[in-house]
N, C-alpha and C positions, 0 to 999 in steps of 0.2 A: 098429103099435100093440104094445108088449108086454104081455101079459097075465098076471096071476097073481103070483108071488113078487117082493117089491121087491128082494131079494138078487140076482136076475138082471138088473135095471135098473142097479144100481149095482156095478161090478166090482170095483172098489178104489180107495183113496184115493191120488194122485199126490203124492209126498212127493221132490221135488227143491229145487235152491237157488234156483231161480226161483219154482216154486210159494210155499215157505216164505218168501219174501221179499215175498210178497203183503201186503196189510193184514190185520189181525187177523180181521176177520169174513169173508175168502173163502177158499174151499179148491177144489182141484181133483180131479176125480174122472174115472175113466175109466168111462164109461157103453156101454151097448148101443146099438149104431148104429140101431136101429128106435125107441128110445125118444125121446118128445117132452118139452118141457120140463116140463109138467104132471105127467107121471109121473115124470120126475127129481126135482121137487121133493116129492113125496108120498114118494118111496123114502127121499129123504134125512132128511125129517123124521120117519117111521118108524122108521129104522135108528138115526139118533143122537138122537132126541127133542129137538130144537130146530125154531126158527121161520125159514124162509126167506123172503127177501125178494125174491131175483132169481135167475135161472138164466140163464147165456150158455153156447150150444153151439155148437162146430164140429167138421168134421170134419179129422182130420190123416191126411193122405196118405202112403202106405207109400213107403219109397225103394227104389232098385234097389240089389241087392247082388249079389256076384259069391263063388261059393266055388270055387276051380280054373277049370274051363272051363264051370260051370253057372252061367245069371245067372238071379236071380229076383227077387222084389219082396216086400218085409214087407207084411203087411196093413194095411189104412185101418183107423183106429178113431175113436171120437167121445168128445171131450173136453168136460167141463163145468166151468164156473167157478160155483159157487154162491156167493151172498153173503147172509150172516144177518143177520137183524136186530140192532139195537142191543142189547149186553147178552147175546147168546147165543154160544155157544162150543163147539167139538168140542174133547174131551179128546184129545189125539194125544201117545202115548207110545211 
């Protein structure tokens, strides 16, 4: 459970081709791995001043990468797909 600042729960909005092709009331965020759906909902409502109807979360597993002779792994992270209520919108500029 993440306590304290809502800006620590929601790290940033993901803006890729796939995430922008989603329906108008769905937005994708990178969130803290320890955050639960209720904390994510409260944080998005506080930061963007919108009403959230549902939150779907999943862990994105890191990939194996290699630089010359050293093998490594990118970190795992948590993705949240936030659905807003009808008529709500986040201004993305």
